[in-house]
C-alpha positions as CSV (number, residue, x, y, z in Angstrom):
1,X,88.5,121.3,95.2
2,X,86.1,120.8,98.5
3,X,83.7,123.6,99.7
4,X,84.9,125.1,102.9
5,X,84.0,128.3,105.1
6,X,86.0,131.0,106.5
7,X,86.2,130.7,110.5
8,X,85.1,134.1,112.1
9,X,88.3,135.1,114.1
10,X,86.5,137.5,116.1
11,X,83.8,134.9,117.3
12,X,86.4,131.7,117.4
13,X,85.9,130.6,120.9
14,X,89.4,129.3,121.0
15,X,91.4,132.2,119.8
16,X,93.7,132.6,122.7
17,X,94.5,129.0,122.6
18,X,95.1,129.0,118.8
19,X,97.6,132.1,119.3
20,X,99.2,130.5,121.7
21,X,99.8,126.9,120.4
22,X,100.7,128.8,116.8
23,X,103.9,129.7,118.3
24,X,104.9,126.5,119.4
25,X,107.8,124.7,117.4
26,X,106.0,121.3,117.3
27,X,102.2,122.0,118.1
28,X,101.0,118.8,117.7
29,X,99.5,116.4,120.0
30,X,98.5,112.9,119.8
31,X,98.0,109.6,121.7
32,X,97.7,105.6,121.2
33,X,95.6,103.1,122.7
34,X,94.9,99.6,121.7
35,X,91.3,99.3,120.1
36,X,89.2,96.1,120.9
37,X,88.3,95.1,117.0
38,X,87.1,91.9,118.5
39,X,83.2,91.8,117.1
40,X,84.9,94.0,114.3
41,X,86.9,91.0,112.8
42,X,84.1,88.8,113.5
43,X,82.0,90.5,111.1
44,X,84.5,91.0,108.2
45,X,85.2,87.2,108.2
46,X,81.7,86.9,108.3
47,X,80.9,89.1,105.5
48,X,84.4,88.0,103.8
49,X,85.4,92.0,103.8
50,X,88.9,93.4,103.2
51,X,90.2,94.6,106.9
52,X,92.3,97.4,105.7
53,X,89.4,99.6,103.5
54,X,86.5,98.3,105.9
55,X,88.7,100.0,108.7
56,X,90.0,103.1,106.7
57,X,86.1,103.8,105.7
58,X,84.7,103.8,109.3
59,X,87.6,106.2,110.4
60,X,87.6,108.7,107.7
61,X,83.4,109.2,107.6
62,X,83.8,109.3,111.6
63,X,86.4,111.8,111.5
64,X,84.6,114.1,108.9
65,X,81.8,114.2,111.5
66,X,84.1,116.5,114.3
67,X,84.3,120.0,112.6
68,X,87.4,120.7,114.3
69,X,89.2,117.9,112.4
70,X,87.9,119.5,109.3
71,X,89.6,123.1,110.3
72,X,92.9,124.1,108.5
73,X,95.4,127.0,109.2
74,X,95.8,128.9,105.9
75,X,98.9,129.1,104.4
76,X,98.2,131.9,102.8
77,X,97.8,133.9,106.5
78,X,98.7,131.9,109.2
79,X,96.3,133.9,111.1
80,X,93.3,132.5,109.0
81,X,91.2,129.1,109.5
82,X,89.1,127.4,107.2
83,X,87.0,124.5,108.0
84,X,86.1,121.7,104.9
85,X,82.9,120.4,104.2
86,X,84.2,117.2,103.8
87,X,88.0,115.6,103.9
88,X,89.2,113.0,101.4
89,X,91.8,110.8,102.8
90,X,95.2,109.9,101.8
91,X,97.2,106.8,102.6
92,X,100.2,104.6,102.0
93,X,99.7,101.7,99.7
94,X,102.8,99.1,99.6
95,X,104.6,98.1,96.8
96,X,106.1,95.2,95.6
97,X,109.8,97.2,96.1
98,X,109.4,97.7,99.2
99,X,108.5,100.9,99.0
100,X,105.2,102.2,98.9
101,X,102.8,105.1,97.1
102,X,100.2,107.6,97.9
103,X,96.3,106.9,97.2
104,X,93.6,109.5,97.6
105,X,90.0,108.2,98.4
106,X,87.0,109.6,99.5
107,X,84.7,107.9,101.7
108,X,81.0,110.2,101.2
109,X,79.4,107.6,99.5
110,X,77.6,104.5,100.4
111,X,79.9,101.3,102.0
112,X,79.0,99.2,98.7
113,X,80.0,101.7,96.3
114,X,82.8,102.8,98.4
115,X,85.1,99.2,98.3
116,X,84.8,98.9,94.4
117,X,85.7,102.8,93.9
118,X,88.3,102.5,96.5
119,X,90.3,99.2,95.0
120,X,90.1,100.7,91.5
121,X,91.8,103.7,92.9
122,X,94.4,101.8,94.5
123,X,95.1,100.0,91.2
124,X,95.7,103.0,89.5
125,X,97.9,104.3,92.2
126,X,99.7,101.4,92.2
127,X,100.3,101.0,88.2
128,X,101.1,104.8,88.5
129,X,103.3,105.4,91.9
130,X,103.8,108.7,93.3
131,X,104.3,110.1,96.9
132,X,103.1,113.7,95.9
133,X,100.1,114.8,97.9
134,X,98.5,116.5,95.1
135,X,96.7,120.0,94.8
136,X,94.8,119.7,97.7
137,X,96.5,118.6,100.5
138,X,95.7,120.6,103.3
139,X,91.6,118.8,102.7
140,X,92.6,115.4,103.7
141,X,93.4,113.3,106.2
142,X,97.3,111.3,106.3
143,X,96.4,107.7,106.8
144,X,99.4,105.3,107.9
145,X,99.7,101.8,108.4
146,X,102.1,99.3,109.8
147,X,100.6,96.0,109.4
148,X,103.8,94.3,110.4
149,X,104.3,95.7,114.0
150,X,102.0,95.8,117.2
151,X,103.4,98.9,118.7
152,X,102.8,100.7,121.4
153,X,103.8,104.1,120.4
154,X,104.6,105.8,117.1
155,X,106.8,108.7,116.3
156,X,105.6,110.4,112.7
157,X,107.6,112.8,110.6
158,X,106.0,116.1,110.7
159,X,107.0,119.2,108.1
160,X,107.9,122.7,109.2
161,X,106.2,124.9,109.3
162,X,103.9,122.7,111.2
163,X,101.0,122.2,109.0
164,X,97.1,121.5,110.6
165,X,96.4,118.0,109.0
166,X,95.8,115.4,111.3
167,X,97.4,112.1,110.8
168,X,95.9,108.7,112.2
169,X,97.8,105.6,112.1
170,X,97.2,101.9,112.8
171,X,99.4,98.7,113.3
172,X,98.9,94.9,113.5
173,X,96.4,93.8,115.1
174,X,96.8,90.6,118.0
175,X,95.3,88.3,119.7
176,X,95.1,89.1,123.1
177,X,93.4,87.4,126.0
178,X,90.7,86.1,123.7
179,X,90.2,89.5,122.0
180,X,91.7,91.1,119.0
181,X,93.3,94.1,119.7
182,X,94.9,96.6,117.0
183,X,97.3,100.0,118.0
184,X,95.7,103.0,116.7
185,X,97.3,106.7,116.8
186,X,95.7,110.0,116.1
187,X,97.8,113.2,115.7
188,X,96.3,117.0,115.6
189,X,97.5,120.6,115.8
190,X,97.0,121.8,118.9
191,X,96.2,124.9,118.1
192,X,93.1,123.5,116.6
193,X,92.0,120.6,118.5
194,X,92.1,120.1,122.2
195,X,91.9,117.1,124.0
196,X,87.8,117.0,124.5
197,X,88.1,116.3,120.7
198,X,90.4,113.6,120.8
199,X,90.2,112.1,124.4
200,X,86.9,110.4,124.1
201,X,85.5,108.8,127.8
202,X,82.0,109.8,128.4
203,X,80.7,110.4,125.0
204,X,77.3,108.4,124.3
205,X,77.1,107.3,120.8
206,X,74.2,106.6,119.2
207,X,73.0,105.5,115.7
208,X,71.8,107.8,113.4
209,X,68.5,106.8,112.4
210,X,67.5,107.4,108.6
211,X,71.2,107.9,107.4
212,X,71.5,108.3,103.5
213,X,74.2,105.2,104.2
214,X,72.5,103.3,106.7
215,X,70.6,101.0,103.9
216,X,73.9,99.6,102.2
217,X,75.9,99.9,105.3
218,X,76.9,96.1,106.7
219,X,75.4,96.1,110.4
220,X,78.1,95.7,112.2
221,X,80.0,98.6,110.4
222,X,76.6,100.6,111.3
223,X,77.7,100.2,114.7
224,X,81.3,101.4,113.7
225,X,80.2,104.1,112.0
226,X,78.0,106.9,114.2
227,X,77.3,110.5,113.8
228,X,76.9,113.0,116.4
229,X,73.4,114.8,117.5
230,X,73.3,117.9,117.7
231,X,74.0,118.0,121.7
232,X,76.9,115.4,121.6
233,X,80.4,115.7,120.3
234,X,81.0,112.5,118.8
235,X,83.8,110.8,116.8
236,X,83.3,107.1,116.3
237,X,86.9,106.6,115.9
238,X,87.9,108.6,119.0
239,X,85.5,107.0,121.4
240,X,85.4,103.7,119.5
241,X,89.1,103.6,119.3
242,X,90.0,105.4,122.4
243,X,87.2,104.6,124.3
244,X,85.5,101.2,126.0
245,X,86.0,99.8,122.6
246,X,83.8,99.0,119.8
247,X,82.5,95.6,121.5
248,X,81.0,97.9,124.2
249,X,78.7,99.7,121.6
250,X,75.9,97.2,121.5
251,X,74.4,98.6,124.9
252,X,74.2,101.9,123.6
253,X,72.5,101.1,120.5
């Protein structure tokens, strides 16, 4: 189980918003956008890197850098919020019979260590398929992909009562006007997450110097994975995915 801290609800700045949206039958908010991944695709091909796991790693590393996306409403007390130190991610893996199973991965390791670890965990998941989330589903992100469809929007199945786990989905990438783009969707519980956390124009992106992962992370993925500074709210997967596109990062790094 990942470490977490209890949010002091008496000092929580969004207490009114939390109470308001907690009363909704469907308290979720989300957005879908096409993302320019032209440079990302070029680098993957040059380095012969797998698309899904590379993209997955960047998304989860970045999502973990926004505290609001690591916060969860507790099931024991629906008026209480905890913030996890780090969240793993569960994703769908296609099986030979056209069904799928879940695989749970952590991305808190250097990229060159992540790939063999992820490939092995995925192999184990396929050998012993399950659609159970495990005992620690709250400390995860839910990831899905639909690589057969380049969609405009997606409607996701949601539990009742509402949970507070962010869901991120991406579809089939396509070539358009000389660029590669991919549809990406993020869905969050609005009791915890506001538009400022998922609408991402205007944020500056800076590479964190001296990161423990910088030596092993491929150079372009270092652009794709960025950390926030103390004065900046950053989610690369939101700025990069819903902002100006990954190709524009070079101008600010």
